[in-house]
N, C-alpha and C positions, 0 to 999 in steps of 0.2 A: 585669596585673590585680592588684588588691590582695590577693585572698584566696589567693594561691598560697603564702603563708608557712606554711600550716597544718602542724602536726606530725603527719604520717602517720596512725597508727591512731586517735588521739584524734578526728580529724575524721571518720574513717570511722564510728567508734562513734556520735558525735553525729548524723551524717547518718542512721544506721540508726534511732536513737531518734526522730528527727524524722519519718521515714517511718512508723514503727509507730504513733506517737501521732496523726499526721495521719489514718491509715486508721481507727484506733479512733474518732477524733472524727467522721469522715464516717459510720461505721457508726451511731454514736449519733444523729447529726443526721438521717440519711435513711432508716434501716431500722426503728428502734424495737426492735431486739433488746435494747438496754438503754436506760435512761431518757435522754431528749434532753438533760437538764441536765448529763449526764456529758460531753457533747461539748466544752463550753467548757474544762474543766480539761485535756482531752487536747490541744486546740488550743494552749492556753497552753504546755504542755510542748513541743509541736512548735515553737512560736515560739522558746522559750528555747534548745532544742538546735540548731535550724537556724540561728538568728541569732547564736549565741554568738561565733564568730570574726569575723563581719562587724561586730558591735556593739563588740567590744574594739578592733578596728582603727579603727573610726569615732571612738571616744573618744580614741584615741592621736593621730589626725590633728586632731581638734577642739582638743585641748590646744595644738597648734602653729598653731591658727587656719587649718586647711586642710580643705577638703571633698574626699572621695574617692568612688569608685564605691560602696563598701559603704554609705556614708551614703544614697545614692540608693535602694539595695535595701531597707535597713531602713525608710526613710521610706515607701516604697511598701507594704511589708508592714503597717506601723502604719496607714497610710491605709485599706487593705483592711479591717483590723479595726474601724476607726472606722465604716466603712460596714456592718459586720455580715457582711462577706464573709471570715470567718475562714479558710474552706477555701482561697480563692484566695491569701491571704497565706501560708498554710502551704505550699501548692504552690510558691510563689515561693521561700520560704526553703529548702525541701527541695532544689529544683533548683539554687539558688545554692550551697548547702553541698555538694551532690553534684558540681557542676562544679569547685568548689574542691578537693575530695578527689581527683577524677580528674586535675585539672591537676597537683596535687602529686605524684600517682603517676606521671604521664607525664614530668614534668621530673626526678623522682627516677630514672626509668628511664634517662634519658640520663646522669645523674650516675653511676648504678650501672655503666654501661658502662665507666667509668674505675675505679671502686672495685673492680670485679671483678678488676682486676690485683692488688690487695692480697691477694685470696683465693688467687691463684696462688703467692704467696710463703709458704712453710711457716712455721708459728709457731715451730718448733724446728729445731735444726741438730745434726748429729753431730760433736762436737768431738773432735779428737785431742789428748789432754793431753801435756805434756812427757815424762811417764814412759811414753808409748806406749799407755796405756789410752784407751778411747773413752767419751764420755758425751753424752747428749742434753741440750742446754741451750736456753733461750729465745733466739730470734734477737737480742732487745734486749741480751742480756748479752755478745754476741760483741765481742771487742776487736780492733783493727787488729793484724795480725801473727799471729793465731791460725790454726791449720790446721783446715779443715772437710772432712769426707769426704762425697761425693755419689755415690749409686749410680745405675745406669741406671733411667730412668723417673721419677726424682725431680726436683722443681723446685729450682732453686738458691736457697738462702735469703738470700744476701748478695752484694754486689759483691766480686770478688776476682780473684786471678791464679792460674792453674793451676801447681802446683809438681810434680805427679806425674800421669801418665796422659794418655790422649788420647781424644777422643769427638767426636760431632757434637751441636750444641746448637741447638734451635729457639728463635730469638731474636725471633719474630714479636710477642710480647707487648710488647717494649720498642722494637725498631727497625722493626717492620712488615715485615721481610724475610720473604718467603714460603718461601725455601729454607733448610733447616738448614745451619749453618756448621760446618766442621771446626775443632776446637780442639786445641792441644797445649800442652806445658809453655811457660810464659812468656806465654800468651795471656790476655786479660782476659775475665771473664764477669760477667753482670749478674743481680741478684736477679730472681726470677719467671720466668726462662727455663728451658726444659726440657732436662735432660740425657738424651740419647736412648739411647746404647749403651755407654759405657765407665765404669768406676769412676774418678773423679778426686778429687784432693785439691787444695783451693785455699787460698791465703793470703788472709785477710781484708784488703781495702784501704780499706774505708770502714765506719764504724759504721752501724747500721740506719737511723738518721734521715737520713743523708747519701747513701744509695744513689741511683742514677739513677732507680729506680722511685719513691722517696719524692719526688724533685724533680719528676718528671712529674706526680704526683698533686697536689703543692702548686701547680704551675704551672697545671694545668687548673682547680683550684678557684679560684685567683685570676682566671683568665681568665673564669670564669663570673660572677664579681662585677664584672669590668671590662666595662662594658656597651657595646653597639654604639651608634653615633650615633642611628640611628632609634629605638632603645629609649629613649635618654635624652630625645629630643625628645618621644616619646609620654608619658613619665612627667612631664615638666614641663607637657605639654598637659592631663593628667588633671585636676588641681585646677581649672584655668581652665574646662575643659569642664563639670565638675561644678557649678561656680557658675552657669554659663550655663543648665544644665538646671534647677537649682533656681529661678532667677529666672523662666524660661519657665513652669515648672509653677505657680508662685504667680500669675502673670498669667493662665494658663489657668483657674485656679480663680476668681479674683476678678473678672476682666473680664466673662466670660459671666454670672456669678451676679449681680454688683452692677450692671453697666452694661446688660446685655441681659435681666436678670430670668429667666435659665435656671434650671431645677431644680438645687438644690445637689447632691443625691446623684449624679445622672448626670454633672454637670460635674466633681465631685470624682473620680468613678470614672475618667472619661476622663483626667484629669490624672495620676492614679496609674499608669494604663497607659502614658502618655507617659513617666513617670518610669522605668518598667522598661525599655521598648524603646529609650529614648535612651541607656541606660548603655553606655559603650564597652568592656565587659569583653573582648570578642573582639579589639578593636582593640589594647588595651593588652598583651594576652598574645601577640599575633601575632609580634612580633619575638623576645622571649626564647625562646619555644618552638622557633623555627627555629634561632636562633644557638647555643643551648646544645647542640642536637642536632648541629649542624655541628662544634662544638668536640669533642664526644664522638666523632664519626665520625673526625675528623682524628687524635685521640689514639690510637684503636685501629689506625690505619693509619700510624703513625709520623710524624704531622705535629702539632706542638704550637703552638697559637695562644696568645699571651700575653694575649689579651682579645678580646671580641666585636668591638671596633672594628677589629681587624686582619682579621677575616673580611670585613667590608665594604670595608676599604681594598684588599684583594687584587683585588676586582672591577675596579677602574679601571686596573690596571697595564697599560701598553702598551710599556714599555721594560725589559729585564732586563740588568743589568750583572753579569758573572761575574768573580770572582777566578779566576786560572788554576790555580796550584799547589794541589793538594789539593781543588780543586772540580771543574774540568773535567778535570783530570789526577789520577792516583793520588797524586802528591805524593812518590813515591820514584823515583829514577833507575833505569832498567833497561838492561842491555847490549842494544843493538840490532844490533850487528855486531862481528865481530873480523876483522882483516885481517892475515894473517901474511905475512912476507917470506921468500923462499927465501934462506937464508943464503949460498948459493954465488954467486948472481948479483944479489941485492938487489932482485929483482922480486917482485911480489905472487904468492903461491902458494896453490893449493887443496889442498896435501898435508895430510892429517890430522895427520901427525907434527909439521909446522911449527906448525899451529894449536894442537895440544895443548901444545906446548912454550911457545908465547906465553902461553896462559892460565895454565899451571902456574907460570911465572915471575911473572906479574902477581899471581896469587892468593897466591903465597908472600910477595911483598913487602908485600901489603896485609893479610896475616893479622892483624897486631896494630895496624893503623892505626885511628884514630878517625874518619877522613874518611867522609862519606856515600857517596862513590863506591866506597869499599873494599867496603862491604857488598854492593853490586850486583855487583861483580866476583867476590866469593867465592860469591855465590848462583849466578851464571852457571857458575862452575867446578863447583859441586855438581850443577847441572842436567845438565851434560855428563859427570858421573862422573869428573872430572879431580881428582886429588889435588894440592893445592898443594905446591910444592917447599919443603923445609925450608931456610930461609936464615938467615944469622947476620950479625953486625956491622951490624944495621939502623940506619939514620940518617934521620930525617925532617926535611924542610925545609918549614915551614908555608907554605901558599899555592903550593907548587911540586910536591912529591912525595916519594918514598922511594928511598934507595939502600941496597943490601945486598950480601952475598957469597953466591954459590952455586957449589959445585964449583970454588972458587978464582977464579971470574970475578966482576967487578963487574956487578951487575944493577940497573937502576933503572926506576921507573915514575913518570910525572908528566906535567905539562902542558908547554906550549911553553916557558915561562920556564925550566924546569929544563935544557932542552937548547939554549937560544938560541945558545950559542957553537959547538955541533956541527952545527946544521941545514945550514949552507952546504956541509959536506963530504958530506952524504948525497945519495942519488939524488933528483933533483927529483920523481920519482913519489911519494915519501913526503909531501912538503910539499903537492903538488897534491891527493892524496887527502884529506889532513887539511883543506885549505881547502874542498874540496867538501862534506865531512861537516859542517863548521862552518856553511856557508851553508844547509844543509838543517836547521839547528836542533839539531845534535848537539854534545855535549861530547866532545872528543877527548883520549884518554890515550895517550901514547907509551910503548912498552916497549922497553928498550935493554939490550944485553949487550956489555960491553967497548967502550963507545962506538959500537957498531954497532946500528942499529934492528932489533928482532925483528918489529915490526909496530905496528898501531894498534888501540885498542879504542874503539868509539863508544858513547856512552851518551845516553839521553834520558828525560825524564819521559813515561810512557805516558798516552795519553788514556784516560779512564774508558770501560769497554766500552759503556755505553749512552748516552754523552754525545750522540752524533750523532742517535740516535733521539729523545732527549728534546728536543733543539733543534728537530727537525722537527715534533714534536707541539706545541711551544709556538707555532710559526709557524701551524700549522693552527688553533690556538685564538685566533689574531688578534693575537699579540704582534708589534708592528711592527719593533722594533729590538733586536738582540742584540749586546751589547758585551762585549769582554774587557779586563780591567784586570790588569796584571801588573808585578811588579818585575823580571822576567826580561828578557834581552836581546831585541831586535826579531826576530832570526833565529828564535829558539825560538818566540816569540809567533806569528810569521807561519806557521810550520810547523804549529802546533796549530790556528790559526784557519782555515787552508786545509782541514785535515781535517774541521773541524766546520761549515764554511760560516757563519762569523761575519761580521757586517756591519762592525764597527768595532773596531780594535785600538789600545790605548794601552799601550806597553811602557816598561820601565826607570823605573817610578814608585815614589816614596816614599809612605808612608801618607797624608801630607798632600796629595800630588798626586792621589791617588785621590779624596779628598774634593772637590777643585776640579772634577774631571771629573764627578762625580755632580751637583754644583751646576749645571754647564752643561747636563747632560742633563735636569735637572728643568725647565729653561726650555721645553723642547719636548715634555715628556710626563710621565707618572707613572711613577716609576722604582723598581724593586725591585733591591736589591743582594744577590747571593748570595755568601757567603764562608765561610771556616772559623772565623770568630769571634774570632781572636786578633789577628793583624796587620791584619785588616780591620775591627776594631771602630769606628774613626772613620767609615769609609765606610758601615758598616751603620747607624750612628746617624743620619747626615745624610740617608740615602735616605728616600723615602716609605714604603718597606717593607723592613726588614732581615731577610734570611732566612739563618740559620746552618746550615751543613752538619755532619752527624755529631756530634750532641751527646751520643751515648752515651759520656760520659766527659769532654767539655770543658765546664767550668763557665762559662768566659767566654762561650761561645756561648749558654748558657742566660740569661746576664745581659744581653748586649748586644742580641740580636736581638728582633724582634717575633714571628717565627715560627721554629721550629726543625725541621729535617728530621732525623729520627733515622737512625742507621745508614749515614751517608755515601751515601744513595741519591738521586741526581739525578732518578730517574724519578718521584719523588713530586711534583716541581714542577708538571707538567701536571695531576695529580690535585688538587693544592692550588688551582689556578686554577679547575678545573671545580667543585670543592666550594663555593668562595666564590660563584661565579656561580649555582650551583644554589640556595644558601641565599638569595641576594638575590631570585631568582625566586619562591621560596616565601614569603618575607617580603611581597613585593608582592602575591602571590595572596591572602595572608591579610588584608592591609590593605584591598584592594579589596573582597574578599568581606564583611569586617566592616562596612565603610561601606555597602555595598549592602543588607545585611540591616537595618541601622538605618533607612535611608531607606525601605525597603519596609514595615517594621513601622509607621513613623510615618504613611505614606500609609494603611496599613490602619486605624489608629486614627481618622483624620479622615474617610476615605471610606466605610468599612464598619463602623464602631464595633467594631473588633477587641476581643474580650473579653480581660481581664487574663490569664486562664490561657493563651491562645494566645500572647499577647505574651511571657509568661514562658518558654514552651517554645521559641519562636523565638529569644529572646535567649540562653538558656543553651545551646540546641542549637548555635548558631553558635559560641559560645565553645569548646565541646568539639570541633567540626569543625576549628577553627583549630589547636588543640593537636595533634590527630591528624595534620593535614597537616604541621605542623612536625616531627613525629616521623619522617616519611618520610626525613628526612636522616640518620637513624641507619643506614640501609641502605647498604652499600658499593656504589659505582658501578663498573662495569667500563669502564676507559678505552678498550679496543678497540672497545666499542660506542659510546662517547661521541664519539670522533674518527674 
């Protein structure tokens, strides 16, 4: 609707002036409390204040040779004045102005749902200066690398990395995670999140204008400008419809008056009523009221839409393709089992001393390794309270493993390639166990002492805790096909797919091959691609809907995808689909209701001579109801009730 551009309080002030002067005019006209001739000046004030926004908007459109709804309203009010029905014209302009003010307030409310995040971010931060003293400074002045102190109960003012202290942080404002997250030295924190219990010091990693919070707000603002297809259609429909109404009204005045010799005043009055009731204000506002509310709801719950068009696009999704690593899985290998050998007989042993020795040797060799498996082995040792042995003369062979010395013995940790010349001499049970582990999708690391195997360590990327539940919910929502795309080997892919009940697996893929598979899937359905936004960028771009995981920190995800799920949370996917479907449902409720009201009021004009005042109330009332119905989408839905 055209008059939703109004600038807040100004429109409310003008609407109030319009109401007061209209009432004073009515008192003068109907009661005789003060002279009747005073009524006209009051009505004129009422017209000028109530019609100001509509008139300026109409002039703007007329300059580009366009007619809009405001033109219809202003024309109807002027028509009422020509007939001497000043009070009815004033009521029309008052209600028109009031619905514009309420509409601005309502849409502003959904925008404020996002901007309230900005209020969570403190305007000042406690800076630790190089000499150790502390000073409060505006957040905008903080530079990358500076140290900021945050006390318990304070909101974090800037994105950064903890350099001292540990705490739990409520990140719900940024990632939508409902449970506070434990944080310690080295962990990343985000502006506008709440520090719950410990004093922490953070090193600033991004200036204020580049924080995740700032990006979220910029993204949501651009999303609200990037309109849904239905909205774009209705906006191109508006000027054509307005011209049709004007032509119809001219015919309704002149044909009965000139051709059938009807009374001019009653004919003109009826035509003005048609002008009011046929205006599609409610219809034009029906989509933006709902879509903007859905965008605001998503952002508060950790789902960022890049535009209204993507809210609508989500509704039709029936196939979802998932990247594996970092999306369905955590993305970091974990030790899933350690198998120690009894050094006397070469058989697998359950003795704790053998197992501890195996882990301590492996962790000692991996202590200074850069390899991603090394970290998992060291973490496993720490979780078992095993201290890694101190080794020396460490030598690393890229792509194979590490050799070192411990207590005068040569110890080594690595893959099959490192020991290929020794394997035939070992007990076949070792090779057999290694093959079984590999078939079940594990990566196998051999641990050897003086050319004799100490045992095997099996590692695998762990499935995300709620991945299976999420896929189950997606199926309940009617998603027909769940596909997994991965660059990993087929054994690993099949192991993960079996755990998650996935329909189709494509393994050992390069980024370009992922694109080809998405293209094939698109021939049979509407495809969403869910990935982590970096290596999946081409597939995200080519799918019908690109959804990036975990954008609390990844800029590429924010740039590539149509929708971003904050905080690495897969469970938001079913909520995203429910929210988009709910918004479509409300958009169509609004469109059908708006059209029904127009048809009903038009019947009223021709069948029962509906007065202009009732036409005005019906018209503006329907606009307000449509806006309020759209705002229902601001309320968070509970998925356990939905599915």
